Structures are given as structure tokens and as C-alpha cells.
C-alpha positions in Angstrom: -64.5 60.1 -30.5 -63.8 56.4 -30.8 -61.5 54.8 -33.3 -62.9 52.2 -35.6 -63.1 48.5 -34.0 -65.0 49.2 -30.8 -68.4 47.7 -30.3 -71.3 50.1 -29.9 -72.0 48.9 -26.3 -68.5 49.6 -25.3 -68.9 53.2 -26.6 -72.3 53.6 -24.9 -70.6 52.4 -21.6 -67.7 54.8 -21.9 -70.0 57.7 -22.6 -72.3 56.8 -19.7 -69.3 56.8 -17.5 -68.4 60.1 -18.9 -71.8 61.5 -18.1 -71.4 60.3 -14.5 -68.0 62.0 -14.2 -69.5 65.2 -15.4 -72.3 65.3 -12.9 -70.0 64.4 -10.2 -67.8 67.5 -11.1 -71.1 69.5 -11.0 -71.9 69.9 -14.7 -75.4 69.2 -16.1 -75.3 67.0 -19.2 -77.4 68.3 -21.9 -76.2 66.4 -25.0 -73.9 63.3 -25.6 -72.4 62.8 -29.1 -69.8 60.3 -30.5 -67.8 59.9 -33.6 -66.1 56.9 -35.3 -62.7 57.8 -37.1 -59.9 55.5 -38.3 -57.3 57.8 -36.7 -57.1 60.8 -34.4 -56.9 64.2 -36.1 -53.6 65.8 -34.6 -54.9 69.3 -34.8 -58.5 69.0 -33.5 -58.9 65.3 -32.4 -62.1 65.0 -33.9 -61.4 66.5 -37.4 -62.3 69.9 -38.6 -65.6 69.0 -40.1 -66.9 67.5 -36.8 -65.6 70.6 -35.1 -67.7 72.8 -37.3 -70.7 70.6 -36.5 -70.0 70.9 -32.8 -69.7 74.7 -33.1 -73.2 74.9 -34.3 -74.4 72.4 -31.8 -73.0 74.3 -28.7 -74.9 77.5 -30.0 -78.1 75.5 -30.5 -78.3 73.9 -27.1 -76.7 76.8 -25.3 -73.9 74.7 -23.8 -70.9 76.5 -22.2 -68.5 73.4 -21.8 -67.5 70.5 -23.9 -65.9 67.4 -22.2 -64.0 64.8 -24.1 -63.6 61.1 -22.9 -59.8 61.1 -23.8 -56.9 63.2 -23.2 -56.2 66.1 -25.5 -52.9 67.7 -26.3 -52.6 71.4 -25.3 -52.7 72.3 -28.9 -55.8 70.4 -29.5 -57.5 72.0 -26.7 -56.4 75.5 -27.9 -57.5 74.7 -31.4 -61.0 73.3 -30.3 -61.6 76.4 -28.0 -60.7 78.8 -30.7 -63.1 77.2 -33.2 -66.1 76.4 -31.0 -65.7 79.5 -28.7 -66.4 77.3 -25.6 -64.3 76.0 -22.7 -62.9 72.5 -23.6 -62.1 69.9 -21.0 -60.5 66.5 -21.4 -60.9 63.2 -19.3 -58.0 63.9 -17.1 -59.1 67.6 -16.5 -62.5 66.3 -15.3 -61.2 63.7 -13.0 -58.7 66.2 -11.5 -61.6 68.6 -10.8 -63.5 65.8 -9.0 -60.5 64.9 -7.0 -60.0 68.5 -6.0 -63.7 68.6 -4.7 -63.3 65.4 -2.9 -60.0 66.0 -1.3 -60.4 66.4 2.5 -57.0 65.6 4.4 -53.9 67.6 3.9 -52.3 64.7 2.1 -55.0 64.4 -0.4 -55.2 68.2 -1.0 -51.4 68.1 -1.7 -51.5 65.2 -3.8 -54.3 66.7 -5.9 -52.5 70.0 -6.3 -49.3 68.4 -7.4 -51.3 66.2 -10.1 -53.1 69.6 -11.2 -49.9 71.6 -11.6 -48.2 68.6 -13.5 -51.1 68.7 -15.8 -51.2 72.5 -16.1 -47.6 73.0 -16.9 -47.5 72.1 -20.6 -50.8 74.0 -20.9 -49.6 77.3 -19.8 -50.2 79.9 -22.6 -49.8 83.7 -22.9 -53.5 83.9 -22.4 -53.3 82.4 -18.9 -54.2 84.5 -15.9 -50.6 85.1 -14.7 -49.6 83.4 -11.6 -47.0 86.1 -10.7 -50.1 88.4 -10.2 -51.3 85.9 -7.5 -47.8 86.2 -6.0 -47.7 89.9 -6.0 -45.9 90.3 -9.2 -43.0 92.5 -8.1 -39.6 90.5 -7.6 -41.0 87.4 -9.0 -39.6 87.7 -12.6 -36.1 86.6 -13.2 -33.6 88.6 -15.4 -34.7 88.5 -19.1 -37.9 86.4 -18.3 -41.2 86.7 -20.2 -44.3 86.6 -18.3 -45.0 83.0 -19.6 -41.7 82.0 -18.4 -42.2 83.4 -15.1 -45.4 81.6 -14.8 -43.8 78.2 -15.6 -41.1 78.8 -13.2 -43.4 79.7 -10.3 -45.4 76.4 -11.3 -42.0 74.4 -11.1 -41.1 75.9 -7.9 -44.4 75.0 -6.4 -44.1 71.4 -7.7 -40.8 71.1 -5.9 -42.4 72.3 -2.7 -45.3 69.9 -2.8 -42.8 67.0 -3.6 -40.9 67.8 -0.7 -44.1 67.9 1.6 -45.2 64.7 0.1 -41.8 63.0 0.8 -42.1 64.0 4.4 -45.6 62.7 4.6 -44.6 59.4 2.9 -41.7 59.0 5.5 -44.3 59.3 8.2 -46.6 56.7 6.6 -43.7 54.4 6.1 -42.8 54.5 9.9 -46.4 53.9 10.7 -46.5 51.0 8.2 -43.5 49.5 9.9 -45.1 49.8 13.4 -48.1 47.9 12.0 -46.0 45.2 10.4 -46.8 42.6 13.0 -50.3 42.5 11.9 -51.3 41.3 8.3 -52.7 44.2 6.0 -55.7 43.6 3.6 -56.2 46.4 1.0 -59.6 46.9 -0.6 -59.2 47.7 -4.2 -61.8 48.0 -7.0 -63.4 50.3 -9.5 -64.7 53.6 -8.1 -68.2 53.2 -6.4 -67.9 49.3 -6.3 -68.7 49.5 -2.4 -65.4 49.3 -0.8 -66.1 51.8 1.9 -69.4 50.1 2.6 -67.6 46.9 3.0 -65.0 48.3 5.4 -67.9 49.8 7.5 -69.7 46.6 7.7 -66.6 44.4 8.5 -65.1 46.8 11.3 -68.0 48.8 12.3 -66.2 51.9 11.1 -67.8 55.2 9.9 -65.9 55.8 6.8 -67.7 58.2 4.5 -70.0 56.6 1.9 -71.9 58.1 -0.9 -73.2 56.7 -4.1 -70.8 58.9 -6.1 -67.6 58.4 -8.1 -64.4 58.8 -6.1 -66.3 59.4 -2.7 -63.1 58.2 -0.9 -59.6 59.7 -1.6 -57.9 59.2 1.7 -56.6 55.8 2.8 -58.5 54.5 5.9 -57.1 51.8 8.2 -59.3 49.8 10.5 -58.7 46.9 12.7 -60.6 43.7 12.7 -60.4 40.6 15.1 -62.4 37.5 14.9 -63.6 35.2 17.8 -60.2 33.1 17.6 -58.3 36.2 18.5 -56.7 36.7 15.0 -56.3 40.2 14.1 -55.8 42.0 10.8 -55.8 45.6 9.4 -58.1 46.4 6.6 -57.4 49.5 4.4 -59.7 51.4 2.0 -58.2 53.2 -0.9 -59.2 55.6 -3.7 -61.1 53.8 -6.3 -59.7 53.0 -9.6 -61.3 54.0 -13.1 -60.6 53.3 -16.7 -57.6 55.3 -17.9 -56.8 56.8 -14.5 -54.6 59.9 -15.2 -50.9 59.1 -14.8 -50.6 62.5 -13.1 -52.8 61.2 -10.3 -51.2 57.7 -10.2 -47.8 59.6 -9.7 -49.0 62.1 -7.3 -50.9 59.5 -5.0 -47.8 57.3 -4.8 -47.7 57.4 -1.0 -51.5 56.6 -0.8 -51.1 53.8 -3.2 -48.2 52.3 -1.4 -50.8 50.8 1.0 -51.9 48.7 -1.9 -48.3 47.9 -3.1 -47.3 46.8 0.5 -50.5 44.9 1.4 -50.3 41.2 2.4 -53.6 40.6 0.5 -55.6 42.5 -2.0 -59.5 42.1 -2.0 -60.7 43.1 -5.4 -64.1 44.5 -4.8 -66.4 44.1 -7.9 -69.8 45.5 -8.6 -71.4 42.6 -10.2 -74.6 44.7 -10.7 -72.9 46.7 -13.3 -73.6 45.5 -16.7 -69.9 45.8 -17.8 -68.3 44.7 -14.6 -65.8 42.7 -16.8 -64.4 45.8 -18.4 -64.2 47.4 -14.9 -62.2 44.4 -13.7 -59.7 44.8 -16.5 -59.5 48.5 -15.7 -58.4 47.6 -12.1 -56.0 45.1 -13.2 -54.4 47.6 -15.5 -54.0 50.2 -12.8 -52.5 47.5 -10.4 -49.9 46.7 -13.1 -49.1 50.4 -13.4 -48.6 51.0 -9.7 -46.5 47.8 -9.3 -49.2 45.7 -7.4 -50.0 43.4 -10.2 -48.0 40.4 -8.5 -49.7 40.8 -5.2 -51.8 38.1 -3.8 -55.4 38.9 -4.7 -59.0 37.6 -3.8 -61.9 38.5 -6.1 -65.0 39.6 -4.2 -68.3 40.2 -6.2 -70.3 42.8 -4.2 -74.0 43.9 -4.6 -75.4 40.4 -5.2 -78.7 41.7 -3.7 -79.0 43.9 -6.8 -78.7 40.9 -9.4 -81.9 39.3 -10.3 -80.5 36.9 -13.0 -79.0 33.7 -11.8 -77.2 33.3 -15.1 -75.2 36.4 -14.2 -74.0 34.9 -10.9 -73.4 31.6 -12.5 -71.3 33.0 -15.5 -69.2 35.0 -12.7 -68.8 31.7 -10.7 -67.7 29.8 -13.7 -65.3 32.4 -14.8 -63.8 33.1 -11.4 -64.0 29.7 -9.4 -62.2 31.1 -6.5 -64.1 34.2 -6.0 -66.7 35.1 -3.2 -70.1 36.7 -3.5 -71.4 39.2 -1.1 -73.5 42.2 -0.4 -71.7 44.6 1.9 -74.8 46.6 2.6 -77.1 43.6 3.4 -74.2 41.9 5.2 -74.7 38.8 2.9 -71.7 36.5 2.8 -69.3 38.5 5.2 -68.6 35.7 7.6 -67.4 33.5 4.9 -65.4 36.5 3.6 -63.7 37.2 6.9 -62.8 33.5 7.5 -61.3 33.2 4.0 -59.4 36.4 4.3 -57.9 35.4 7.7 -57.0 31.9 6.5 -55.2 33.3 3.5 -53.2 35.9 5.6 -52.4 33.6 8.6 -51.2 30.8 6.3 -47.3 31.2 5.4 -47.1 32.0 1.7 -44.2 32.1 -0.8 -44.0 34.1 -4.0 -41.3 34.7 -6.6 -40.3 34.2 -10.2 -38.6 31.3 -11.9 -37.1 31.2 -15.4 -36.9 27.8 -17.1 -36.5 26.3 -20.6 -40.1 25.7 -22.2 -40.0 21.9 -21.7 -38.8 22.4 -18.0 -41.6 25.2 -17.6 -44.3 22.7 -18.7 -43.1 20.0 -16.1 -42.9 22.8 -13.5 -46.5 23.7 -14.0 -47.5 19.9 -14.0 -45.8 19.2 -10.8 -46.7 22.5 -8.9 -50.4 22.7 -9.8 -51.2 23.9 -6.4 -48.9 26.9 -7.0 -50.7 30.0 -8.5 -49.1 31.2 -11.7 -49.5 34.9 -11.7 -47.9 35.7 -15.0 -45.8 34.2 -17.8 -43.5 35.9 -20.2 -41.1 34.8 -22.8 -37.6 36.2 -22.2 -34.7 35.3 -24.7 -36.1 31.9 -25.5 -37.1 31.0 -21.9 -40.2 31.3 -19.9 -40.3 33.5 -16.7 -43.0 32.5 -14.4 -44.3 34.7 -11.7 -46.0 32.6 -8.9 -47.4 32.5 -5.4 -48.5 29.8 -3.2 -48.3 27.9 0.1 -45.2 28.3 2.2 -44.9 24.7 2.6 -43.8 24.2 -0.9 -40.6 26.3 -0.6 -38.4 23.2 -0.1 -39.7 21.4 -3.2 -39.5 24.7 -5.3 -35.8 25.0 -4.2 -35.1 21.3 -5.2 -36.6 21.9 -8.6 -34.8 25.1 -9.3 -31.2 25.0 -10.7 -28.7 27.8 -9.7 -30.0 31.3 -9.9 -33.1 30.7 -12.0 -35.3 30.9 -8.8 -35.9 34.4 -7.3 -38.1 34.3 -4.1 -39.6 37.5 -2.8 -38.5 38.5 0.7 
């Protein structure tokens, strides 16, 4: 279901991505439908009339599962399942299922289970297969508890256990990160299936698992790189992002995503062969904001140039992103320039922070410090707060321009 105002090509792209998610989860897609509405139906999400039509359709095509491209409330899922007599899964549910299939390491399995339980908790009903039976039943129910209350308590207890396990893992990861601190860290981020793992393998001769499917990589992988000048850096591959990444996953994968937040430089890997790569770039930008990495230094890298036959597509990307690099990880096109650029960036002292100025002073600041990159601008109580990053040599000039405590530099 799509609210009015979206272009048809956006809807088609979203439904194509949903079909890929379904296939990655092991489902066979036999029908794709959409509906435009001015508002979401609180009871059925799609409206009762469309629900009745859907009921007839699933019988006609013999479908046993219906997947929605948005998150549904527990009540909407119950109402839909009751009306159409088929299992209903929303976008978060299908992504969690894929993550559960892909999780290989102990950490990833814990993170996925935690996300699944947080998703499950508000959806527990009296019709659920009781968790206490799995735990043996006897002695699991507290005084005066109903079966549903027992199930909820068991889920909460399991969530608490998983959080403690993740906390210990996070502490260990933090210690390892501190040991590596003397080397700059470059994190590869991007939309799922953009080619991050292939690039890591090409750069560092690693053997990271690569598959042409969504979310092939869940576990962070760190590999060392050294150029012919002896400069060393660590490259880390992380879980791929996606439009409307479930907040349960963002919260549960906090320790994994810390690799991104703590990195010295982010390489935003973009699949330029995808027809809607600009939308994917915006999806990645939103996730980076959500995890607190929106202000990190970032270099945009357009991958899969070997799959682009139109020069106009490449030129449009160059015009829109003048500082970006263009590569093919699998064909090893442009990798030498990429590594040289990355190492120059991470070994040049940088400065970043925030400065709050009156509008007139902000205009003067931007005019004077044109070489400093403006990450964001916000209006706060009649003043302009500028988030910036740039060459560390600019520090003294920035301090001279600032007055009092209106300049805050990052450590």
C-alpha cells in the first residue's frame, strides 16, 4: 500500500526490492499488487474492501503467505490473518527472517535473536505457541500469572540475558578497537549488495564471503592494508543498509555498527548500475544519521562502472558528486586511485566540530573557510549551528574566528 503522492517508478522500485527480500528469505513470489490510499486504515492497513479482494486472490492463486512492504501493528496483522486466513508478514518480519538465516557468528546470532524477541514481544497473543512449554512448563509460571503473562515474562528474561551477553561482547570489541587505535580505520558502508565485500577482497586479498544476494554479510570483518610507502590502514566491512532498516536491528546491532561510528573515514559504496541508486544513497544517509555516524568524514565511491553502458549516467553522477571516485571492485578498475585517495585522507590531520554563529557571521565564516567542508547547518534560536570538517592546519584560523564557547571541536 502506498500513500498518494509517490511516483509510480518509486512504487515499482519498492515492490521489486520487496520481491528480492522475499526470494532471499526463501519464498516464491507469485503475485505483486499495490494500492494507493490517502491514509492508512488503522484496522487493516489496506482497508476492508482491499482486504476482501486479497482474500479472494490468495485462494485463486493458492498463496500461503502475504508480505507487506511496511511495518504493521500487531492488531493489523491479527485482523488481516483472520480475514484472509493466511499468514501475514510485514517488512521488518521478512528482514529479521533473512538476518536469522544469514547469522553465522555467535555475536550475530545473539544480535538477531534480540531483535526478533523485541519484535515478538508486543505481538504475543493467547494463540501463540506457549514459550513455557519449550522451557518445561512446570515452575515457570509466577503466582497468579496467565499463560500469556508467563510467555511475556519469559521473553523479557531472555532479552535481559541477551543484552548482558552483548554487553560483554561489546566490551571485548571496545578493547580490541583501542588496541588498533594506532592505525586509521576505514569503514565500508552502503546499500545491501552494493559490492562492499567484493571491494574488501580486492583491496586486501581477503576471503570474505561474497554472494549476489541481499545481506550476504552480517558480521563485521577487519582486514589490514599497506601501500608501497609503508602506510597501513584497517578496512572494515559491515552489514549492508536498506531502506527502512528495522529499528529493532539498528538497536540490536549497536556493537557491530560501532565500527562505523568509530571509523576515521567512511567509504560509501554505491551500486551505480542500479537504476535508483540515488534513492539507495539517501537510504544509507538516513541510516548513518540514525546510528550517530552522520557527521563522520565520508568519501563516495561509485562501484560497478563496468556494468554501466551509458556515458550520460556516469557524467550525471560526476556532476552531482564532484569529489566521488568511480571503480569496479570485481574488475579492479580504479582501485589504485581509490587506495591513494583513502590513505591521503586518513594520514592528513583533520579537524571537525560545530560552530554557532549569527546569520551574518555564518555567511562570513563560509566565505572565509571555503576549504572547510560543511556537513550540516541547523537554525537554533535565531542562530546557525554549522557542523564542519577539514584540514587540521585550519585549527588556529578557526579558533581566531570563534568567540568564546561558540566553537566546539571534536576530540
